[in-house]
C-alpha positions in Angstrom: -8.9 -20.4 20.7 -10.2 -16.8 20.1 -14.0 -16.5 19.8 -16.2 -13.8 18.3 -19.3 -12.5 19.9 -21.3 -15.3 18.4 -19.0 -18.0 19.8 -17.3 -18.8 16.5 -13.6 -19.6 16.4 -12.1 -16.6 14.6 -9.2 -18.6 13.1 -11.7 -21.0 11.5 -13.9 -18.3 10.1 -14.6 -18.2 6.5 -16.9 -16.0 4.5 -18.6 -16.8 1.3 -18.0 -14.5 -1.7 -21.7 -13.8 -1.7 -21.6 -12.6 2.0 -18.4 -10.6 1.3 -20.0 -9.0 -1.8 -23.2 -8.1 0.1 -21.3 -6.5 3.0 -18.8 -4.5 0.8 -21.6 -3.3 -1.5 -23.5 -2.0 1.6 -20.4 0.2 2.5 -18.8 1.1 -0.8 -20.1 2.1 -4.3 -17.0 2.1 -6.4 -14.8 -1.0 -6.8 -11.5 -1.6 -8.4 -9.2 -4.6 -8.6 -6.0 -5.9 -9.9 -6.9 -9.5 -10.5 -5.9 -12.0 -7.8 -7.2 -15.6 -7.4 -8.4 -14.9 -3.9 -11.0 -12.5 -5.4 -12.0 -14.6 -8.4 -15.4 -15.5 -6.9 -16.1 -12.0 -5.7 -15.6 -10.0 -8.8 -18.5 -11.6 -10.9 -20.8 -10.9 -8.0 -20.1 -7.2 -7.8 -22.6 -5.1 -9.7 -19.8 -3.1 -11.4 -16.0 -3.0 -10.9 -13.0 -1.5 -12.6 -10.0 -3.4 -13.7 -6.4 -2.0 -13.6 -3.2 -3.5 -14.9 -1.2 -2.2 -12.0 -1.9 -1.2 -8.4 -0.6 2.3 -8.7 -3.0 2.9 -11.6 -5.8 1.6 -9.6 -5.1 3.9 -6.7 -5.2 6.9 -9.2 -8.6 5.7 -10.5 -10.0 5.2 -7.0 -8.8 8.7 -6.0 -10.6 10.2 -9.0 -13.7 8.3 -7.9 -13.4 9.6 -4.3 -13.1 13.2 -5.6 -16.3 12.5 -7.6 -18.1 11.7 -4.4 -17.8 7.9 -4.5 -16.8 5.5 -1.6 -14.0 3.4 -3.2 -12.9 0.0 -2.3 -9.7 -1.4 -3.9 -9.0 -5.1 -3.9 -5.3 -6.1 -4.3 -2.8 -8.7 -3.4 -0.3 -7.7 -0.8 2.6 -7.8 -3.3 0.9 -4.8 -5.0 1.5 -2.6 -1.9 5.0 -2.0 -3.2 3.6 -0.5 -6.4 0.8 1.5 -4.9 2.3 2.9 -1.7 3.6 6.1 -3.3 0.3 6.7 -5.0 -1.6 6.0 -1.7 0.6 8.4 0.3 0.6 11.1 -2.4 -3.2 11.1 -2.8 -5.5 9.6 -0.2 -3.2 10.1 2.8 -1.9 13.6 1.7 -5.5 14.9 1.1 -7.1 13.0 4.0 -9.5 11.0 1.8 -11.1 7.7 2.8 -10.3 4.4 1.1 -11.1 0.8 1.9 -8.1 -1.2 0.9 -8.9 -5.0 0.8 -5.7 -6.9 0.7 -5.2 -10.6 0.1 -2.4 -11.2 2.5 -0.6 -13.9 0.6 2.4 -15.8 2.0 1.3 -15.8 5.7 0.3 -19.5 5.6 3.1 -22.0 5.6 1.8 -24.0 2.6 1.6 -21.0 0.2 3.9 -20.7 -2.7 7.5 -19.5 -2.0 7.2 -16.4 -4.1 4.6 -15.0 -1.6 6.6 -15.7 1.6 8.5 -12.4 1.8 5.4 -10.4 1.3 3.6 -12.4 3.9 6.3 -11.4 6.4 6.3 -7.7 5.6 2.8 -6.7 4.7 1.5 -5.7 8.1 4.8 -4.0 9.3 4.9 -2.1 6.0 1.3 -0.9 6.4 1.9 0.0 10.0 5.0 2.1 9.3 3.0 3.8 6.5 0.4 4.8 9.2 -2.3 2.8 7.4 -4.7 1.2 9.9 -5.1 -2.6 9.6 -8.1 -4.7 10.4 -7.7 -8.4 10.0 -10.4 -10.9 9.0 -8.6 -13.5 11.2 -9.2 -11.2 14.2 -12.6 -9.8 13.6 -14.3 -11.9 10.9 -16.8 -10.3 8.5 -17.6 -7.6 11.0 -14.1 -6.3 10.5 -14.9 -5.5 6.9 -17.8 -3.3 7.9 -15.7 -1.6 10.7 -12.9 -1.0 8.2 -15.2 0.7 5.7 -16.9 2.7 8.4 -13.5 3.9 9.7 -12.3 4.8 6.2 -15.2 6.9 5.2 -16.1 8.5 8.6 -12.5 9.3 9.5 -11.3 10.0 5.9 -8.4 7.7 6.1 -7.0 4.7 4.3 -7.9 1.5 6.2 -6.6 -1.9 5.1 -8.8 -5.0 5.6 -6.6 -8.1 5.3 -7.8 -11.6 4.4 -5.8 -14.8 4.0 -5.9 -17.6 1.5 -8.9 -19.7 2.3 -11.0 -17.0 4.0 -13.1 -16.6 0.8 -14.4 -19.3 -1.4 -11.9 -19.3 -4.3 
């Protein structure tokens, strides 16, 4: 069992969409999403958010927001990494700009649908080889979200915060 500083079992940690929204809004002021069921309770609680049909389009929108002085957070499913990696590397990484990338890491849990299993296996290795730092909710809890945002905007880098199915109230 791995415990956080408050004695909670990190693998049993869950966060409410209200708690997640409060924390992410304290760190970021521009939000974009390609819809995913993991975020369905979060989006209505955000004051304002932008919808994109594809992840690479969302990265372009977030880069524009960053250049306009915003602190962007992008919420996507891990399968969208394939679509947005070129856009991430060619904008945020190339120009050393900060981005909080919140990824629902689907396919990690055995009971998840078969179409998510491959992405569950390769998400973290793909992010690592792309030199994108990863902070996992399963390792740090809600404090990891705040640390990821702080790293992204203080160090001007892309930082991925991964959550699993069941970490948020869906």
